[in-house]
N, C-alpha and C positions, 0 to 999 in steps of 0.2 A: 771621706767621712763628711756627713752633713750636720747641720746645726743640732738636729734632734738627737743624734747619737753622741754628740761631744759632751764631755763633762769637765769639770775643772781639773781633774787629773790629767787630761789630755794636753794641756796648755803647759809650756815651760815658761811661765811668767812668775817671777818672785813674788812672794807674799806682800812685800812692802810697797809694790806698785798700786796706786789708787786711781781707778778709772771713774769714780763716782762723779766728777766733775764734768765729764764729757757730755756733749750734746749730740744726739742722733740726728743726722741729716742737716748738720749746721751748714754745710757748703754745698748742699744738693742743688739748690737754685742757681748758684754760680756755675757749677759744672754742667748743668742742664743747658745754660745760656752760652756755653762754649768757652768757658774760662780754661786757660791752659796752666799746667803746673810745670814750672821750670826750676831746675836745681842749679843754684849759683855755686861757683867755685868759692871756697873760704875767702880768698882775697877780695872778691867782688862783693861777698855778703857783708863784708865789713864796711864797704862803701855805700851799699844799697840795703839799709836795714828793713825795709818794708816794701810792699807792693807799689804804693804810691810813688816812691823815689825812683823804682825800676821803671814804671810807666812813664813818669816825666822825662827820664833820660832817653828812653826809646822814642817817645814822641819827638823829641828833639833831634834825634838821628834821622827819623823819617822825614821830618820837615826839611832838614838840610839836604837829604838826598833828593827829594823831589824838587827843591829850588835849584840844585846843581843839574838835575836832569832837564829842567825847563831852560836853564841858561845854555846848556849844551845844544839842545834841540834848536834854539834861536840862532846860535853861532853857525852851526852846521846846515841850516836851511831846511831842515827836515820839518814836517808839519808836527804840531803839538798834538797830543793825544787828550 
């Protein structure tokens, strides 16, 4: 079924749902630029209420991982990348 043949009777959406506040294409540019959508488990979503808090935490993890990798390469004598 395509959009041209669909009508309101084809949708199983309750009448009290209001979609009038939606914005078409609101996130288009973000997705076009490579944004990823990740679903957090409920216990984590309580700790990370928004994208900014998730991004801060992940950047901290990446920074620590890189720091440890650098320290390990110095200790083992292998050349840095």
